[in-house]
C-alpha positions as CSV (number, residue, x, y, z in Angstrom):
1,M,-1.9,-23.3,7.5
2,K,-1.6,-19.8,9.0
3,Y,0.1,-17.0,7.0
4,R,0.9,-13.3,7.7
5,A,0.9,-11.1,4.9
6,E,1.8,-7.4,4.4
7,I,0.0,-5.4,1.8
8,T,1.4,-2.1,0.6
9,T,-1.0,0.1,-1.4
10,E,0.3,3.6,-2.9
11,L,-1.2,5.9,-5.6
12,K,0.2,5.3,-9.0
13,P,2.3,8.0,-10.7
14,G,0.4,11.2,-11.7
15,M,-2.1,10.8,-9.2
16,L,-2.7,13.7,-6.7
17,D,-1.6,13.1,-3.3
18,P,-2.8,15.8,-0.8
19,E,-1.4,14.1,2.0
20,G,1.9,13.8,0.6
21,A,1.9,17.4,-0.5
22,T,0.9,18.7,2.9
23,I,3.9,16.6,4.4
24,Q,6.2,17.9,2.0
25,R,5.2,21.6,2.5
26,A,5.5,21.1,6.2
27,L,8.9,19.6,5.9
28,V,10.4,22.5,3.8
29,H,8.8,24.9,6.4
30,L,10.8,23.2,8.9
31,G,13.9,23.8,6.8
32,Y,14.4,20.4,5.2
33,N,15.1,20.4,1.3
34,V,12.4,17.9,0.4
35,T,11.3,18.1,-3.2
36,S,8.6,15.3,-3.1
37,V,6.6,13.0,-0.5
38,G,4.5,10.2,-1.4
39,T,2.2,8.3,0.9
40,A,1.5,4.7,1.2
41,K,-0.8,2.4,3.3
42,K,0.5,-0.7,4.8
43,L,-1.8,-3.5,6.0
44,L,-1.0,-6.7,8.0
45,I,-3.4,-9.5,7.6
46,E,-3.3,-13.0,9.2
47,L,-5.2,-15.5,7.3
48,E,-5.7,-19.3,7.0
49,A,-5.1,-21.1,3.5
50,D,-4.2,-24.3,2.1
51,G,-0.8,-23.2,0.9
52,I,1.1,-20.2,0.1
53,D,-0.2,-19.8,-3.4
54,D,-3.8,-20.2,-2.2
55,A,-2.8,-17.4,0.3
56,R,-1.4,-14.9,-2.3
57,G,-4.4,-15.9,-4.4
58,M,-6.9,-14.8,-1.8
59,L,-4.8,-11.8,-0.9
60,D,-4.7,-10.6,-4.4
61,E,-8.4,-11.0,-4.7
62,M,-9.0,-9.0,-1.4
63,C,-6.9,-6.3,-2.8
64,K,-9.0,-6.4,-6.2
65,K,-12.3,-6.3,-4.3
66,M,-11.9,-4.1,-1.3
67,L,-8.2,-3.0,-0.4
68,A,-7.1,-1.3,-3.4
69,N,-8.6,1.0,-6.2
70,P,-6.9,-0.6,-9.5
71,V,-7.6,2.7,-11.2
72,I,-5.4,4.8,-8.8
73,H,-3.6,2.2,-6.6
74,N,-0.6,0.1,-7.2
75,Y,-0.2,-2.7,-4.5
76,S,2.2,-5.1,-3.5
77,I,1.8,-8.4,-1.3
78,E,4.5,-10.0,0.8
79,V,3.5,-13.3,2.4
80,Q,5.4,-14.7,5.3
């Protein structure tokens, strides 16, 4: 079966986020009262798998091997 997945990776709490800090400063400069901005990356993946559990397993493996650094990132997987 064909599955579509959405994987979101974001930095763990306490990790430096220079992109988020730059965006936050720019928004404050534009007059918005923004106290914090965090960035995340969203990946859309289509894959073939025997079932939804098999698809989730492959996606989790992809995250652990390549898409996320488990030391600094949290990730979530949504399969449709």
